[in-house]
C-alpha positions, 0 to 999 in steps of 0.5 A, a space after each residue: 152492681 155491674 159497676 162494682 163487678 167490673 172494677 172488682 170493688 168491694 160491695 161493702 164491709 160487713 153484712 149490713 153494708 152489703 145488704 143495704 147496698 143491694 136493697 138500695 140498688 133494687 129500689 132504684 131498679 124497681 123505681 125505674 120500672 114503675 115510672 110512667 112513660 112520658 106522654 107528648 104534650 097536647 100542643 105537639 099532637 097537632 090539635 088544640 084542646 079547643 077543637 075536637 080531634 076529628 074536626 076540620 079545624 083540627 085536621 087543618 092544624 095537623 097539616 099546618 104543623 106537618 108543613 112547618 116541620 117539613 120547612 124546618 127540616 129543609 132548613 136543617 139540610 143545608 147545615 148538614 150538607 156543609 158539615 159533610 163537606 167540612 168533614 171531607 175537607 178536614 179528612 183531606 187536610 189531616 197532616 197538612 198546614 191547612 189542618 187547623 183551618 179545616 178543623 175550625 170549619 168542621 167545628 163551626 159547621 157542627 155548631 150550626 147543625 146543633 143550633 138548627 137541631 135545637 131550634 127544630 125541637 
């Protein structure tokens, strides 16, 4: 409905088309409202179904997961810093002969950040 109002497009020709589109819009909005929230998979909660939540083994697994996440975040810092440096080099090179090379370096740094971010998830 909002898109139709923004571009000033007709909702439909004739009463039946208008009513049908309004009902369809309502069903989409209603369906989205009734969708259950996504829950986190059991393997990502730091515990395994084989170990009760309060057990020593489950707590150790939670600490191990936190440590692995911390290590992965540390591995993401270097590409982020390189991306910042590449952005500074590119900003300084705009309008010069080195602009294309600086842009290529910025793109490569961005791809590294994207790859590490995907690996982190």
